[in-house]
C-alpha positions in Angstrom: 6.8 -27.1 30.1 8.5 -25.3 33.0 6.6 -27.5 35.5 7.9 -30.5 33.6 11.5 -29.1 33.8 11.8 -28.9 30.0 13.5 -25.8 28.6 11.7 -24.2 25.6 12.5 -21.1 23.6 9.4 -19.6 22.0 9.7 -17.7 18.8 7.0 -15.3 17.8 6.2 -12.3 15.7 8.1 -10.7 13.8 10.3 -13.8 13.4 7.2 -15.8 12.5 3.9 -14.9 10.9 1.6 -13.0 13.4 -0.8 -16.0 13.6 1.9 -18.5 14.2 4.7 -19.2 16.7 7.3 -21.8 17.1 8.9 -23.7 20.1 12.5 -24.6 19.9 14.1 -27.4 21.9 17.9 -27.8 22.3 19.3 -31.4 22.4 22.6 -32.4 23.9 24.8 -35.4 23.5 24.5 -35.8 27.2 20.7 -36.4 27.0 19.9 -40.1 27.4 17.3 -42.0 25.4 15.1 -42.2 28.5 15.3 -38.4 28.9 14.3 -37.8 25.2 11.5 -40.4 25.5 10.1 -38.5 28.5 10.2 -35.2 26.7 8.4 -36.7 23.7 5.8 -38.2 26.1 5.3 -34.8 27.8 5.1 -32.9 24.5 2.4 -35.4 23.3 0.5 -34.8 26.5 0.7 -31.0 26.4 -0.2 -31.1 22.7 -3.3 -33.0 23.5 -4.2 -30.8 26.5 -3.9 -27.6 24.5 -5.1 -28.9 21.2 -1.9 -27.8 19.5 -1.2 -30.8 17.4 -1.2 -30.6 13.6 0.1 -33.1 11.1 -0.9 -34.3 7.7 0.5 -37.7 8.5 -1.5 -40.6 9.8 -1.0 -41.0 13.5 0.8 -44.1 14.6 1.1 -44.6 18.4 3.9 -47.2 18.1 6.2 -46.6 15.1 7.9 -49.6 13.6 11.6 -49.6 13.2 13.0 -50.9 9.9 16.6 -51.5 8.9 17.5 -49.9 5.5 20.5 -51.5 3.9 21.1 -49.8 0.5 24.0 -52.1 -0.6 26.8 -49.8 0.4 27.6 -51.8 3.5 26.1 -49.1 5.7 22.7 -49.5 7.2 20.4 -46.9 8.7 17.6 -47.5 11.2 14.4 -45.7 10.0 11.3 -45.1 12.1 8.1 -45.6 10.1 5.0 -44.2 11.6 
């Protein structure tokens, strides 16, 4: 991730089980949507290269955006995928 200029904090044992580790990413209000999209693209690529992806959800390459209006007058955009 360093070559891609993406800062990552890795958390390992003893903070996590010895066979697991976590990567933490910090977001800022100054990050643009384009910057976040690029990070997600890079994470996807690195995950494929290193075979690190794990999910119990069905993969959706292009999530659909839905508008959820619950009758309160407020709506929330929800990504389904």
